[in-house]
C-alpha positions as CSV (number, residue, x, y, z in Angstrom):
1,M,11.1,55.1,32.0
2,T,11.8,58.1,34.3
3,Q,13.6,61.4,33.4
4,T,16.7,60.3,35.3
5,D,16.9,57.1,33.2
6,Q,16.5,59.0,30.0
7,T,19.3,61.5,31.0
8,S,21.7,58.7,31.9
9,T,21.0,56.9,28.7
10,G,21.7,60.1,26.7
11,S,24.9,60.8,28.6
12,A,26.1,57.3,28.0
13,S,25.5,57.7,24.2
14,A,27.2,61.1,24.1
15,A,30.2,59.8,26.0
16,A,30.4,57.0,23.5
17,Q,30.4,59.5,20.6
18,A,33.1,61.9,22.2
19,P,36.8,61.4,21.3
20,Q,38.9,59.4,23.7
21,T,42.3,61.3,23.0
22,L,43.4,64.9,22.0
23,R,46.3,65.7,19.7
24,C,48.4,68.9,20.2
25,R,47.9,71.6,17.5
26,R,51.6,72.6,17.4
27,A,53.4,71.1,14.3
28,E,56.6,70.6,16.2
29,C,54.9,68.7,19.0
30,K,51.8,66.7,17.9
31,A,51.7,64.9,21.3
32,I,48.7,62.8,22.2
33,N,47.0,63.8,25.4
34,A,44.1,62.2,27.4
35,A,40.6,63.3,26.8
36,G,39.5,66.3,29.0
37,A,43.1,67.7,29.4
38,E,43.4,71.6,29.0
39,F,47.1,71.9,28.3
40,C,49.6,69.6,26.3
41,R,51.6,67.4,28.6
42,V,54.8,67.9,26.5
43,C,54.9,71.6,25.4
44,G,52.2,73.1,27.7
45,A,50.2,74.6,24.8
46,P,46.5,74.9,25.3
47,L,44.4,72.1,23.8
48,P,41.2,72.5,21.8
49,V,37.9,72.3,23.7
50,V,35.7,69.5,22.4
51,T,32.0,70.2,22.7
52,P,30.0,67.0,23.0
53,P,27.1,66.5,20.6
54,P,23.6,67.5,21.7
55,L,21.5,64.8,23.4
56,L,18.9,63.3,21.0
57,P,15.5,63.1,22.5
58,T,14.4,59.5,23.2
59,S,10.9,58.3,23.3
60,P,9.9,56.6,26.5
61,Q,9.5,52.9,26.2
62,E,6.5,51.1,27.7
63,V,7.5,48.6,30.3
64,L,5.2,45.6,30.1
65,P,4.3,44.0,33.4
66,Y,5.7,40.5,34.1
67,Q,3.4,37.8,33.0
68,S,3.8,34.3,34.3
69,P,3.8,31.5,31.8
70,P,0.5,29.8,31.2
71,P,-0.1,26.7,33.1
72,A,0.5,23.3,31.4
73,P,-2.8,21.9,30.0
74,R,-4.2,19.2,32.3
75,R,-4.3,15.8,30.8
76,I,-7.8,14.6,30.5
77,R,-8.1,11.2,31.9
78,Q,-10.2,8.9,29.7
79,P,-12.7,6.8,31.5
80,F,-12.0,3.2,31.7
81,S,-14.0,1.1,29.2
82,L,-14.3,-2.6,28.8
83,T,-14.7,-2.3,25.0
84,T,-11.1,-1.6,24.2
85,P,-9.6,-4.7,25.9
86,L,-12.3,-6.8,24.4
87,V,-11.5,-5.5,20.9
88,Y,-7.8,-6.2,21.4
89,L,-8.5,-9.6,22.7
90,L,-10.7,-10.5,19.6
91,L,-8.0,-9.1,17.2
92,C,-5.3,-11.1,18.9
93,T,-7.4,-14.2,18.8
94,Y,-8.2,-13.7,15.1
95,F,-4.4,-13.2,14.5
96,V,-3.6,-16.5,16.1
97,I,-6.3,-18.3,14.3
98,V,-5.1,-17.0,10.9
99,V,-1.3,-17.1,11.4
100,F,-0.8,-20.3,13.4
101,P,-2.1,-22.7,10.8
102,M,0.2,-21.2,8.2
103,F,3.2,-21.4,10.6
104,W,2.2,-25.0,11.5
105,L,1.9,-25.9,7.8
106,F,5.4,-24.5,7.1
107,Y,7.3,-26.3,9.8
108,S,5.3,-29.5,9.3
109,S,6.5,-29.6,5.7
110,L,10.0,-30.0,7.1
111,K,9.3,-33.1,9.1
112,P,9.0,-36.7,8.1
113,D,5.7,-38.5,8.4
114,R,6.6,-40.3,11.6
115,E,7.4,-37.0,13.3
116,I,4.2,-35.4,12.0
117,F,2.0,-38.2,13.6
118,L,4.1,-38.6,16.8
119,H,4.7,-34.9,17.6
120,P,2.4,-32.9,15.4
121,F,3.0,-29.5,17.2
122,R,6.7,-29.9,18.0
123,L,9.2,-27.9,15.9
124,P,11.5,-30.0,13.7
125,S,14.9,-30.7,15.1
126,P,17.8,-29.1,13.1
127,D,19.5,-32.4,12.4
128,N,16.3,-34.0,11.1
129,I,14.9,-31.4,8.7
130,A,13.3,-33.2,5.7
131,W,14.1,-31.0,2.8
132,R,13.4,-34.0,0.6
133,N,9.7,-33.3,0.9
134,F,10.0,-30.4,-1.4
135,S,12.0,-32.3,-4.0
136,N,9.6,-35.2,-3.8
137,A,6.6,-32.9,-4.3
138,W,8.3,-31.0,-7.2
139,V,9.7,-34.0,-9.1
140,G,8.1,-37.2,-7.7
141,G,4.7,-35.7,-7.4
142,N,4.8,-34.1,-10.8
143,F,4.3,-30.7,-9.1
144,Q,6.2,-28.8,-11.8
145,S,3.6,-29.8,-14.4
146,Y,0.7,-28.8,-12.2
147,F,2.4,-25.5,-11.3
148,F,2.9,-24.7,-15.0
149,N,-0.7,-25.5,-15.8
150,S,-1.9,-23.3,-13.0
151,V,0.3,-20.4,-14.1
152,V,-0.9,-20.6,-17.7
153,M,-4.6,-20.9,-16.8
154,T,-4.5,-18.2,-14.1
155,V,-2.5,-15.6,-16.0
156,S,-4.5,-16.0,-19.2
157,T,-7.9,-15.8,-17.5
158,V,-6.9,-12.8,-15.3
159,L,-5.5,-10.8,-18.3
160,V,-8.4,-11.5,-20.6
161,T,-11.1,-11.0,-18.0
162,T,-9.6,-7.8,-16.7
163,F,-9.2,-6.3,-20.1
164,L,-12.7,-7.2,-21.4
165,A,-14.3,-6.2,-18.1
166,A,-12.5,-2.8,-18.2
167,M,-13.9,-2.0,-21.6
168,T,-17.4,-3.1,-20.6
169,A,-17.3,-1.2,-17.3
170,Y,-16.0,1.9,-19.1
171,A,-18.9,1.8,-21.6
172,V,-21.5,1.3,-19.0
173,S,-20.2,4.0,-16.6
174,R,-19.2,6.7,-19.1
175,F,-21.7,6.5,-21.9
176,T,-25.4,7.3,-21.7
177,F,-27.7,5.0,-23.7
178,P,-30.9,3.2,-22.9
179,L,-29.5,-0.2,-22.2
180,A,-26.7,1.0,-19.8
181,R,-28.4,0.2,-16.6
182,P,-30.1,-3.1,-17.8
183,I,-26.6,-4.3,-18.9
184,F,-25.1,-3.4,-15.6
185,F,-27.9,-5.2,-13.6
186,Y,-27.5,-8.2,-16.0
187,F,-23.9,-8.6,-14.9
188,L,-24.8,-7.9,-11.3
189,A,-27.3,-10.8,-11.5
190,G,-24.4,-13.1,-12.4
191,L,-22.9,-12.6,-9.0
192,M,-26.1,-14.0,-7.4
193,I,-25.8,-17.4,-9.1
194,P,-23.6,-19.9,-7.2
195,I,-21.3,-21.9,-9.4
196,Q,-22.5,-25.2,-7.7
197,L,-26.0,-24.5,-9.0
198,A,-24.8,-24.1,-12.6
199,I,-22.3,-26.9,-12.7
200,V,-24.6,-29.6,-13.9
201,P,-26.0,-27.8,-17.0
202,L,-22.5,-26.4,-17.5
203,F,-21.0,-29.9,-17.6
204,F,-23.4,-31.1,-20.3
205,Q,-23.0,-28.0,-22.3
206,L,-19.2,-28.4,-22.3
207,K,-19.6,-32.0,-23.2
208,S,-21.9,-31.2,-26.2
209,F,-19.2,-28.7,-27.4
210,H,-16.5,-31.3,-26.9
211,M,-14.6,-29.0,-24.5
212,L,-14.3,-31.3,-21.5
213,D,-10.8,-32.1,-20.4
214,S,-9.4,-29.2,-22.4
215,R,-7.9,-25.8,-21.5
216,P,-10.4,-23.8,-23.5
217,G,-13.3,-25.3,-21.6
218,L,-11.9,-24.4,-18.2
219,F,-10.8,-21.0,-19.5
220,F,-14.3,-20.0,-20.7
221,V,-15.8,-21.2,-17.4
222,Y,-13.4,-19.1,-15.4
223,L,-14.0,-16.1,-17.7
224,A,-17.8,-16.4,-17.4
225,F,-17.8,-16.5,-13.6
226,G,-15.1,-13.9,-13.0
227,F,-16.5,-11.4,-15.5
228,P,-19.5,-10.1,-13.5
229,F,-17.4,-9.4,-10.4
230,A,-14.8,-7.5,-12.5
231,V,-17.5,-5.4,-14.3
232,F,-19.1,-4.6,-10.9
233,V,-15.9,-3.3,-9.3
234,L,-14.5,-1.5,-12.3
235,T,-17.9,0.3,-13.0
236,G,-17.8,1.9,-9.7
237,F,-14.1,2.8,-10.1
238,F,-14.6,4.4,-13.6
239,K,-17.4,6.6,-12.2
240,T,-14.9,8.2,-9.8
241,L,-12.7,9.4,-12.6
242,P,-13.2,13.0,-13.8
243,S,-15.0,13.3,-17.1
244,S,-13.0,16.4,-18.1
245,L,-10.0,14.3,-18.9
246,H,-12.0,12.2,-21.3
247,E,-13.5,15.4,-22.9
248,S,-10.0,17.0,-23.2
249,A,-8.7,13.9,-25.0
250,L,-11.5,14.0,-27.5
251,L,-11.0,17.7,-28.1
252,D,-7.3,17.0,-28.9
253,G,-8.3,14.7,-31.7
254,A,-8.2,11.3,-29.9
255,T,-10.8,8.6,-30.7
256,E,-12.9,6.9,-28.1
257,F,-10.6,3.9,-27.9
258,Q,-7.5,6.1,-27.8
259,A,-9.0,8.2,-24.9
260,F,-9.8,4.9,-23.1
261,W,-6.5,3.3,-23.7
262,H,-4.1,6.2,-23.2
263,V,-6.0,8.4,-20.7
264,M,-8.7,6.6,-18.7
265,L,-7.2,3.1,-18.4
266,P,-3.9,4.3,-16.8
267,L,-5.9,6.3,-14.2
268,A,-7.8,3.1,-13.4
269,R,-4.7,1.2,-12.5
270,P,-5.6,0.7,-8.8
271,G,-9.0,-0.7,-9.7
272,L,-7.4,-3.0,-12.3
273,I,-4.9,-4.3,-9.8
274,T,-7.6,-4.9,-7.3
275,V,-9.7,-7.0,-9.7
276,A,-6.6,-8.8,-10.9
277,I,-5.7,-9.8,-7.4
278,F,-9.1,-11.2,-6.6
279,L,-9.3,-13.1,-9.9
280,F,-5.8,-14.5,-9.3
281,L,-6.6,-15.7,-5.9
282,G,-9.9,-17.3,-7.0
283,N,-8.5,-19.1,-10.0
284,W,-5.3,-20.1,-8.4
285,N,-7.0,-21.9,-5.5
286,E,-10.1,-23.1,-7.4
287,F,-10.8,-26.9,-7.2
288,F,-14.5,-27.6,-7.8
289,V,-14.8,-26.4,-11.4
290,A,-11.4,-27.9,-12.3
291,F,-12.4,-31.2,-10.8
292,M,-15.6,-31.3,-12.9
293,T,-14.1,-30.2,-16.2
294,I,-10.5,-31.6,-16.5
295,S,-10.3,-34.5,-14.1
296,G,-11.0,-37.1,-16.8
297,R,-8.5,-39.3,-18.6
298,G,-7.9,-36.8,-21.3
299,G,-7.1,-34.0,-18.9
300,E,-4.3,-35.6,-16.9
301,N,-1.6,-33.4,-18.6
302,I,-3.5,-30.1,-18.0
303,Q,-4.6,-30.5,-14.4
304,T,-3.9,-27.6,-12.1
305,L,-2.4,-27.3,-8.6
306,P,-5.5,-28.1,-6.5
307,L,-6.1,-31.3,-8.5
308,G,-2.4,-32.2,-8.3
309,L,-2.3,-31.7,-4.6
310,A,-5.3,-34.0,-4.2
311,K,-3.3,-36.6,-6.2
312,I,0.1,-36.3,-4.5
313,T,-1.5,-37.0,-1.1
314,I,-2.1,-40.6,-2.3
315,V,1.2,-41.9,-3.5
316,S,0.7,-45.7,-3.6
317,N,-1.6,-48.2,-2.1
318,Y,-3.7,-45.5,-0.6
319,R,-0.9,-44.4,1.7
320,S,-0.7,-40.7,2.3
321,D,2.6,-38.9,2.3
322,W,1.7,-35.9,4.4
323,G,5.2,-34.4,4.4
324,M,5.1,-34.2,0.6
325,A,1.6,-32.9,0.7
326,F,2.5,-30.1,3.2
327,A,5.4,-29.2,1.0
328,G,3.2,-28.9,-2.0
329,L,0.8,-26.7,-0.1
330,V,3.6,-24.4,0.9
331,L,4.7,-24.1,-2.7
332,M,1.2,-23.5,-3.8
333,M,0.7,-20.8,-1.1
334,L,3.9,-18.8,-1.8
335,P,2.8,-17.1,-5.0
336,T,-0.4,-15.8,-3.4
337,L,1.6,-14.5,-0.3
338,I,4.2,-12.8,-2.6
339,A,1.5,-11.2,-4.7
340,Y,-0.4,-9.9,-1.7
341,V,2.7,-8.5,0.0
342,F,3.8,-6.5,-3.0
343,L,0.3,-5.4,-4.1
344,Q,-1.6,-4.8,-0.9
345,K,-1.2,-1.0,-1.1
346,H,-2.8,-1.0,-4.6
347,L,-5.5,-3.4,-3.3
348,T,-6.5,-1.1,-0.4
349,K,-6.4,2.0,-2.6
350,G,-8.5,0.3,-5.3
351,I,-11.2,-0.8,-2.9
352,T,-11.5,2.5,-1.2
353,A,-11.4,4.6,-4.4
354,G,-14.1,2.4,-6.1
355,A,-16.4,2.6,-3.1
356,I,-16.8,6.4,-3.2
357,K,-18.2,8.3,-6.2
358,G,-16.4,11.7,-6.6
């Protein structure tokens, strides 16, 4: 800033501080005159001289040179790759393979048998929707009894297996004793035995215990084959929990079971939900073991959904009612879809949390 600019700036500030009008000193006049006048415009008396305040020194301000805005960043063009379209194509193909059979099953359950065979891929007409297929499956095919048996068997095995596996996994993962690792590998070996290999000795063992065609026999088989998987998943999950919480609970006077029940078990909720979902899906859709253990004459009243669906496809004289069978499949599939929709967040969280040891 130059000296002339500083002087003009100071003059402007002084002019702003100077009075704009002057009043006459005579008591009988008191007329208001314009600033800068020497004599009163009414009585002619001399007016006081107003001295402007001194100029305050101002520091020169640095004037920054003009800087142009930085240029916009150039968008880096990614090189074309054949991998990305191929991946999207595979994902879309897999989506169609998985979703289309479910969609086809749903609208086929609303068509009569004649339409299913004549036009298998055509959507049902609005004036010919066969809602009676669901009522026939539920009442005529005794589907309500099969559904109740599956709910009782699945819920009981899932609850008992998850609770016992949680206690076992907690003891194996949190306590240090000589048999901890052998016990863990013992349960891990149970995952390597296919159930088809053990079904023959298992059948004769249940027969010797008089547990064929009974709910306890099927319950213990489901418990035995679901227990190793539950222990394996929950052991990895309990290892991720901080040991300081367990130690703090013990210092506060809690017993080992109280620390497990009130502190560690609530923290393991994602892992418990993950195990429960897998056990539910496996037991709800299981056919082979149920067919070998409760398909006799004494087990007609306790048969589960897969066995019931195999029966309702044959209604009389070996004639298949496919509309009723598809309706039964839809009713059987709905609980698993509902459970997965509401619990998929916990399922993903439980799998990822149990896979990493923190």
